[in-house]
C-alpha beads as a LAMMPS data file, in Angstrom:
LAMMPS data file: protein, C-alpha beads

290 atoms
289 bonds

1 atom types
1 bond types

-500.0 500.0 xlo xhi
-500.0 500.0 ylo yhi
-500.0 500.0 zlo zhi

Masses

1 110.0

Atoms # bond

1 1 1 -255.110 -239.687 -295.169
2 1 1 -258.551 -240.981 -295.282
3 1 1 -257.572 -244.276 -293.714
4 1 1 -255.770 -242.495 -290.972
5 1 1 -258.829 -240.170 -290.371
6 1 1 -261.095 -243.234 -290.172
7 1 1 -258.743 -244.884 -287.553
8 1 1 -258.456 -241.704 -285.430
9 1 1 -262.267 -241.373 -285.519
10 1 1 -262.660 -244.950 -284.496
11 1 1 -260.251 -244.447 -281.555
12 1 1 -262.117 -241.317 -280.609
13 1 1 -265.555 -243.042 -280.660
14 1 1 -264.267 -245.900 -278.560
15 1 1 -262.543 -243.611 -276.099
16 1 1 -265.915 -242.004 -275.380
17 1 1 -267.801 -245.473 -275.126
18 1 1 -268.430 -246.628 -271.566
19 1 1 -266.040 -249.192 -270.203
20 1 1 -267.171 -252.742 -269.707
21 1 1 -267.755 -254.478 -266.226
22 1 1 -264.253 -255.966 -265.568
23 1 1 -265.112 -259.466 -264.296
24 1 1 -267.890 -260.131 -266.866
25 1 1 -265.511 -258.900 -269.649
26 1 1 -262.630 -261.044 -268.558
27 1 1 -264.953 -264.190 -268.311
28 1 1 -265.689 -263.739 -271.970
29 1 1 -261.992 -263.829 -272.724
30 1 1 -261.405 -267.409 -271.141
31 1 1 -262.422 -269.483 -274.184
32 1 1 -260.057 -267.364 -276.450
33 1 1 -257.285 -267.780 -273.990
34 1 1 -257.833 -271.608 -273.885
35 1 1 -257.758 -271.549 -277.682
36 1 1 -254.375 -269.598 -277.656
37 1 1 -252.982 -272.150 -275.327
38 1 1 -254.089 -274.993 -277.558
39 1 1 -252.576 -273.388 -280.569
40 1 1 -249.111 -273.321 -278.707
41 1 1 -249.040 -277.011 -279.089
42 1 1 -249.154 -276.793 -282.916
43 1 1 -245.836 -275.002 -283.200
44 1 1 -242.244 -275.592 -282.579
45 1 1 -240.222 -272.416 -281.787
46 1 1 -237.003 -270.985 -280.411
47 1 1 -236.583 -269.574 -276.947
48 1 1 -233.658 -267.308 -275.790
49 1 1 -233.572 -267.129 -272.142
50 1 1 -231.206 -264.634 -270.417
51 1 1 -230.477 -264.324 -266.715
52 1 1 -228.628 -261.337 -265.397
53 1 1 -227.205 -260.597 -261.973
54 1 1 -227.657 -256.867 -261.218
55 1 1 -225.837 -254.555 -258.791
56 1 1 -227.830 -252.177 -256.520
57 1 1 -227.945 -249.492 -259.304
58 1 1 -229.305 -252.004 -261.770
59 1 1 -226.069 -252.441 -263.749
60 1 1 -225.364 -255.928 -265.158
61 1 1 -222.666 -257.765 -263.137
62 1 1 -223.011 -261.264 -264.705
63 1 1 -225.072 -262.488 -267.638
64 1 1 -225.796 -266.099 -268.902
65 1 1 -228.031 -267.097 -271.744
66 1 1 -229.390 -270.320 -273.107
67 1 1 -231.313 -270.997 -276.366
68 1 1 -233.681 -273.821 -276.812
69 1 1 -235.780 -275.341 -279.495
70 1 1 -239.216 -276.239 -278.073
71 1 1 -241.882 -278.631 -279.457
72 1 1 -245.038 -280.036 -277.975
73 1 1 -245.953 -283.673 -277.315
74 1 1 -249.531 -284.190 -276.138
75 1 1 -249.683 -280.672 -274.739
76 1 1 -246.306 -281.036 -272.953
77 1 1 -243.544 -278.604 -274.085
78 1 1 -240.297 -280.449 -274.491
79 1 1 -237.078 -278.291 -274.588
80 1 1 -233.912 -279.080 -276.555
81 1 1 -230.982 -276.935 -275.575
82 1 1 -228.873 -275.873 -278.577
83 1 1 -226.722 -272.966 -277.330
84 1 1 -225.296 -271.453 -274.168
85 1 1 -223.837 -268.009 -273.617
86 1 1 -223.863 -267.425 -277.420
87 1 1 -221.972 -270.562 -278.350
88 1 1 -223.251 -273.781 -279.934
89 1 1 -222.923 -276.880 -277.620
90 1 1 -220.084 -279.278 -278.259
91 1 1 -221.022 -282.253 -280.451
92 1 1 -220.891 -284.694 -277.403
93 1 1 -223.185 -282.450 -275.279
94 1 1 -225.600 -281.743 -278.139
95 1 1 -225.925 -285.471 -278.734
96 1 1 -226.860 -285.851 -274.932
97 1 1 -229.368 -282.989 -275.182
98 1 1 -230.948 -284.553 -278.158
99 1 1 -231.110 -288.016 -276.680
100 1 1 -232.783 -286.532 -273.453
101 1 1 -235.396 -284.662 -275.574
102 1 1 -236.154 -287.799 -277.562
103 1 1 -236.423 -289.881 -274.367
104 1 1 -238.872 -287.334 -272.828
105 1 1 -240.926 -287.182 -275.856
106 1 1 -241.239 -290.956 -275.885
107 1 1 -242.046 -291.015 -272.235
108 1 1 -244.793 -288.576 -272.822
109 1 1 -246.250 -290.382 -275.833
110 1 1 -246.281 -293.664 -273.961
111 1 1 -247.740 -292.295 -270.902
112 1 1 -244.726 -292.812 -268.657
113 1 1 -244.372 -289.028 -268.236
114 1 1 -247.059 -286.368 -267.490
115 1 1 -248.582 -285.118 -270.682
116 1 1 -250.328 -282.155 -269.157
117 1 1 -248.553 -278.740 -269.451
118 1 1 -246.621 -278.325 -266.181
119 1 1 -247.375 -275.041 -264.284
120 1 1 -250.387 -272.844 -264.569
121 1 1 -252.262 -271.741 -267.632
122 1 1 -253.608 -268.294 -267.661
123 1 1 -257.152 -269.444 -268.461
124 1 1 -257.150 -271.598 -265.330
125 1 1 -256.486 -268.617 -262.903
126 1 1 -258.503 -265.845 -264.346
127 1 1 -261.118 -266.549 -261.659
128 1 1 -258.563 -266.177 -258.994
129 1 1 -258.578 -262.310 -259.353
130 1 1 -261.050 -259.361 -259.368
131 1 1 -260.926 -257.302 -262.497
132 1 1 -261.835 -253.695 -262.933
133 1 1 -261.730 -251.747 -266.210
134 1 1 -259.960 -248.435 -265.613
135 1 1 -259.119 -246.959 -269.046
136 1 1 -259.046 -247.224 -272.856
137 1 1 -255.699 -246.604 -274.428
138 1 1 -254.206 -246.889 -277.844
139 1 1 -251.541 -249.610 -278.089
140 1 1 -249.515 -249.979 -281.229
141 1 1 -252.158 -247.758 -282.877
142 1 1 -255.013 -249.985 -281.691
143 1 1 -257.609 -249.367 -279.031
144 1 1 -257.205 -251.505 -275.911
145 1 1 -259.047 -251.731 -272.620
146 1 1 -256.846 -251.580 -269.517
147 1 1 -258.039 -253.720 -266.562
148 1 1 -256.485 -253.835 -263.101
149 1 1 -256.562 -257.040 -261.235
150 1 1 -256.257 -257.912 -257.415
151 1 1 -256.460 -261.282 -255.716
152 1 1 -259.812 -262.415 -254.413
153 1 1 -259.938 -263.335 -250.785
154 1 1 -259.631 -266.942 -249.702
155 1 1 -257.792 -269.912 -250.979
156 1 1 -258.281 -271.616 -254.445
157 1 1 -257.468 -275.197 -255.483
158 1 1 -254.913 -274.046 -258.069
159 1 1 -251.281 -274.978 -258.092
160 1 1 -249.104 -272.361 -256.574
161 1 1 -252.156 -270.427 -255.195
162 1 1 -249.934 -269.269 -252.184
163 1 1 -248.037 -267.274 -254.693
164 1 1 -251.001 -266.045 -256.827
165 1 1 -252.544 -264.614 -253.671
166 1 1 -249.580 -262.097 -253.472
167 1 1 -249.736 -260.900 -257.125
168 1 1 -251.680 -258.026 -258.673
169 1 1 -251.278 -256.129 -261.980
170 1 1 -252.874 -254.957 -265.168
171 1 1 -253.744 -256.382 -268.477
172 1 1 -254.305 -254.698 -271.914
173 1 1 -256.969 -256.242 -274.185
174 1 1 -257.179 -255.526 -277.792
175 1 1 -260.843 -254.315 -278.115
176 1 1 -261.400 -255.340 -281.611
177 1 1 -260.011 -258.912 -281.379
178 1 1 -260.641 -259.285 -277.604
179 1 1 -257.132 -260.569 -277.212
180 1 1 -254.593 -260.009 -274.293
181 1 1 -251.757 -257.971 -275.707
182 1 1 -249.924 -256.893 -272.647
183 1 1 -249.658 -257.912 -268.988
184 1 1 -247.800 -256.388 -266.080
185 1 1 -247.520 -258.131 -262.678
186 1 1 -246.083 -257.275 -259.337
187 1 1 -246.100 -258.825 -255.915
188 1 1 -247.965 -257.069 -253.009
189 1 1 -246.160 -258.989 -250.139
190 1 1 -242.811 -260.809 -249.866
191 1 1 -242.774 -264.101 -251.589
192 1 1 -240.979 -267.011 -249.643
193 1 1 -239.827 -270.396 -250.431
194 1 1 -237.895 -272.990 -248.466
195 1 1 -238.707 -272.011 -244.946
196 1 1 -236.406 -269.904 -242.740
197 1 1 -233.214 -270.571 -244.727
198 1 1 -234.908 -270.347 -248.121
199 1 1 -235.352 -267.407 -250.561
200 1 1 -237.375 -264.337 -249.814
201 1 1 -238.397 -262.124 -252.772
202 1 1 -239.187 -258.585 -251.527
203 1 1 -239.715 -257.052 -255.030
204 1 1 -240.942 -258.774 -258.126
205 1 1 -242.244 -257.258 -261.362
206 1 1 -242.932 -258.827 -264.725
207 1 1 -243.955 -257.430 -268.082
208 1 1 -245.241 -259.643 -270.984
209 1 1 -245.868 -258.423 -274.500
210 1 1 -247.944 -260.213 -277.068
211 1 1 -247.940 -260.056 -280.866
212 1 1 -250.141 -261.402 -283.629
213 1 1 -248.580 -264.375 -285.319
214 1 1 -249.345 -265.534 -288.836
215 1 1 -252.249 -263.014 -288.782
216 1 1 -254.075 -265.638 -286.863
217 1 1 -253.270 -265.752 -283.080
218 1 1 -251.843 -263.461 -280.432
219 1 1 -248.864 -264.999 -278.638
220 1 1 -246.279 -263.652 -276.198
221 1 1 -243.300 -261.887 -277.890
222 1 1 -241.154 -261.375 -274.878
223 1 1 -241.028 -261.455 -271.072
224 1 1 -238.922 -259.405 -268.723
225 1 1 -238.856 -259.890 -265.027
226 1 1 -236.760 -258.327 -262.186
227 1 1 -236.634 -259.705 -258.738
228 1 1 -234.819 -258.677 -255.650
229 1 1 -234.573 -260.202 -252.143
230 1 1 -232.439 -262.443 -249.941
231 1 1 -231.127 -265.952 -249.912
232 1 1 -230.122 -267.902 -246.780
233 1 1 -231.271 -264.880 -244.693
234 1 1 -228.211 -262.710 -245.458
235 1 1 -227.182 -262.875 -249.055
236 1 1 -228.851 -260.250 -251.202
237 1 1 -229.764 -260.774 -254.841
238 1 1 -231.152 -258.697 -257.707
239 1 1 -231.855 -260.507 -261.021
240 1 1 -233.457 -259.777 -264.325
241 1 1 -234.826 -262.555 -266.443
242 1 1 -235.514 -261.971 -270.249
243 1 1 -237.228 -264.488 -272.430
244 1 1 -237.531 -263.839 -276.307
245 1 1 -239.550 -266.189 -278.479
246 1 1 -239.269 -266.634 -282.249
247 1 1 -238.924 -268.792 -285.362
248 1 1 -242.435 -270.415 -285.468
249 1 1 -242.689 -273.638 -287.349
250 1 1 -245.796 -275.735 -287.612
251 1 1 -244.941 -279.056 -286.038
252 1 1 -246.703 -282.063 -284.445
253 1 1 -245.265 -285.206 -282.909
254 1 1 -247.489 -288.238 -283.494
255 1 1 -247.316 -291.766 -282.117
256 1 1 -244.920 -292.766 -284.904
257 1 1 -242.640 -289.730 -285.013
258 1 1 -239.659 -288.861 -282.896
259 1 1 -238.258 -285.273 -282.600
260 1 1 -235.414 -284.826 -285.223
261 1 1 -232.385 -282.739 -284.262
262 1 1 -231.989 -279.670 -286.452
263 1 1 -229.310 -276.975 -286.726
264 1 1 -229.488 -274.263 -284.095
265 1 1 -231.439 -271.423 -285.694
266 1 1 -230.175 -267.878 -285.598
267 1 1 -232.043 -265.313 -283.357
268 1 1 -235.245 -264.400 -285.014
269 1 1 -235.504 -260.558 -285.791
270 1 1 -239.312 -261.154 -286.311
271 1 1 -241.568 -259.133 -283.986
272 1 1 -243.773 -262.290 -283.771
273 1 1 -241.977 -264.593 -281.310
274 1 1 -243.903 -267.347 -279.709
275 1 1 -244.640 -268.536 -276.201
276 1 1 -244.464 -271.335 -273.925
277 1 1 -244.152 -270.093 -270.338
278 1 1 -247.330 -268.576 -268.988
279 1 1 -247.004 -265.307 -267.134
280 1 1 -247.941 -266.457 -263.622
281 1 1 -245.956 -269.638 -263.945
282 1 1 -242.898 -267.591 -264.764
283 1 1 -243.168 -265.748 -261.526
284 1 1 -242.710 -268.945 -259.626
285 1 1 -239.428 -269.670 -261.485
286 1 1 -237.819 -266.849 -259.600
287 1 1 -238.341 -268.801 -256.342
288 1 1 -237.251 -272.046 -257.910
289 1 1 -233.981 -270.485 -259.198
290 1 1 -233.062 -268.402 -256.072

Bonds

1 1 1 2
2 1 2 3
3 1 3 4
4 1 4 5
5 1 5 6
6 1 6 7
7 1 7 8
8 1 8 9
9 1 9 10
10 1 10 11
11 1 11 12
12 1 12 13
13 1 13 14
14 1 14 15
15 1 15 16
16 1 16 17
17 1 17 18
18 1 18 19
19 1 19 20
20 1 20 21
21 1 21 22
22 1 22 23
23 1 23 24
24 1 24 25
25 1 25 26
26 1 26 27
27 1 27 28
28 1 28 29
29 1 29 30
30 1 30 31
31 1 31 32
32 1 32 33
33 1 33 34
34 1 34 35
35 1 35 36
36 1 36 37
37 1 37 38
38 1 38 39
39 1 39 40
40 1 40 41
41 1 41 42
42 1 42 43
43 1 43 44
44 1 44 45
45 1 45 46
46 1 46 47
47 1 47 48
48 1 48 49
49 1 49 50
50 1 50 51
51 1 51 52
52 1 52 53
53 1 53 54
54 1 54 55
55 1 55 56
56 1 56 57
57 1 57 58
58 1 58 59
59 1 59 60
60 1 60 61
61 1 61 62
62 1 62 63
63 1 63 64
64 1 64 65
65 1 65 66
66 1 66 67
67 1 67 68
68 1 68 69
69 1 69 70
70 1 70 71
71 1 71 72
72 1 72 73
73 1 73 74
74 1 74 75
75 1 75 76
76 1 76 77
77 1 77 78
78 1 78 79
79 1 79 80
80 1 80 81
81 1 81 82
82 1 82 83
83 1 83 84
84 1 84 85
85 1 85 86
86 1 86 87
87 1 87 88
88 1 88 89
89 1 89 90
90 1 90 91
91 1 91 92
92 1 92 93
93 1 93 94
94 1 94 95
95 1 95 96
96 1 96 97
97 1 97 98
98 1 98 99
99 1 99 100
100 1 100 101
101 1 101 102
102 1 102 103
103 1 103 104
104 1 104 105
105 1 105 106
106 1 106 107
107 1 107 108
108 1 108 109
109 1 109 110
110 1 110 111
111 1 111 112
112 1 112 113
113 1 113 114
114 1 114 115
115 1 115 116
116 1 116 117
117 1 117 118
118 1 118 119
119 1 119 120
120 1 120 121
121 1 121 122
122 1 122 123
123 1 123 124
124 1 124 125
125 1 125 126
126 1 126 127
127 1 127 128
128 1 128 129
129 1 129 130
130 1 130 131
131 1 131 132
132 1 132 133
133 1 133 134
134 1 134 135
135 1 135 136
136 1 136 137
137 1 137 138
138 1 138 139
139 1 139 140
140 1 140 141
141 1 141 142
142 1 142 143
143 1 143 144
144 1 144 145
145 1 145 146
146 1 146 147
147 1 147 148
148 1 148 149
149 1 149 150
150 1 150 151
151 1 151 152
152 1 152 153
153 1 153 154
154 1 154 155
155 1 155 156
156 1 156 157
157 1 157 158
158 1 158 159
159 1 159 160
160 1 160 161
161 1 161 162
162 1 162 163
163 1 163 164
164 1 164 165
165 1 165 166
166 1 166 167
167 1 167 168
168 1 168 169
169 1 169 170
170 1 170 171
171 1 171 172
172 1 172 173
173 1 173 174
174 1 174 175
175 1 175 176
176 1 176 177
177 1 177 178
178 1 178 179
179 1 179 180
180 1 180 181
181 1 181 182
182 1 182 183
183 1 183 184
184 1 184 185
185 1 185 186
186 1 186 187
187 1 187 188
188 1 188 189
189 1 189 190
190 1 190 191
191 1 191 192
192 1 192 193
193 1 193 194
194 1 194 195
195 1 195 196
196 1 196 197
197 1 197 198
198 1 198 199
199 1 199 200
200 1 200 201
201 1 201 202
202 1 202 203
203 1 203 204
204 1 204 205
205 1 205 206
206 1 206 207
207 1 207 208
208 1 208 209
209 1 209 210
210 1 210 211
211 1 211 212
212 1 212 213
213 1 213 214
214 1 214 215
215 1 215 216
216 1 216 217
217 1 217 218
218 1 218 219
219 1 219 220
220 1 220 221
221 1 221 222
222 1 222 223
223 1 223 224
224 1 224 225
225 1 225 226
226 1 226 227
227 1 227 228
228 1 228 229
229 1 229 230
230 1 230 231
231 1 231 232
232 1 232 233
233 1 233 234
234 1 234 235
235 1 235 236
236 1 236 237
237 1 237 238
238 1 238 239
239 1 239 240
240 1 240 241
241 1 241 242
242 1 242 243
243 1 243 244
244 1 244 245
245 1 245 246
246 1 246 247
247 1 247 248
248 1 248 249
249 1 249 250
250 1 250 251
251 1 251 252
252 1 252 253
253 1 253 254
254 1 254 255
255 1 255 256
256 1 256 257
257 1 257 258
258 1 258 259
259 1 259 260
260 1 260 261
261 1 261 262
262 1 262 263
263 1 263 264
264 1 264 265
265 1 265 266
266 1 266 267
267 1 267 268
268 1 268 269
269 1 269 270
270 1 270 271
271 1 271 272
272 1 272 273
273 1 273 274
274 1 274 275
275 1 275 276
276 1 276 277
277 1 277 278
278 1 278 279
279 1 279 280
280 1 280 281
281 1 281 282
282 1 282 283
283 1 283 284
284 1 284 285
285 1 285 286
286 1 286 287
287 1 287 288
288 1 288 289
289 1 289 290
């Protein structure tokens, strides 16, 4: 009872404290976010990726899933496919997937392939937005600061900046640990790719949840995104993408080591899944897959 009373008093005291200035507060988070991204490279983990085709009412018409094992080589995530639609790959196909993962890892180590993480890291784009602290809310029993963000005017020298200029949202920051624990993103204008006959996304929303892993670092637990629009001018689509991360194992690939195939792990029930795809990078995947 006493512990609960102390926690309640702490939440009340923080609720009455003034909110920080948004942009200055977020600038203070950048170093921690960079550290989080570096920590990702120390783990291998499992990724369950589900793509669902939805009807106009949001009911599932078709669903496909893929499970990967992911490890990092010089900061570059390498995926090894181990399961499709809930079924292990055939021995022949698994051997091909293992060979391709080994070849990519060797290419990265030798410098024949890009070693930088492809896409966009969150720490690199925080300056792209204007942040405003709007509230203090309890999240999983812990006080969190809620910040809204909107794109700043003008172009930036960031990959996919054309997309980033069309996104706004909110982030929740654990006040005690100053770590991002939730993010919600949505488009403010149609997103287009491929010219007149390409894809146009009229509605896009993404939610990312983070959890504390190994009592050491906050990493994404799951992502869910829903997109609706048109392809080839006339064909409508509505899709939901869900990604769940889990099964952390400490892992590194040095210059003498090759990734070793291992049995496909079962889905992790742990609430501490792990991450590879950054929130903003995941938005762009909608346009690539449309």
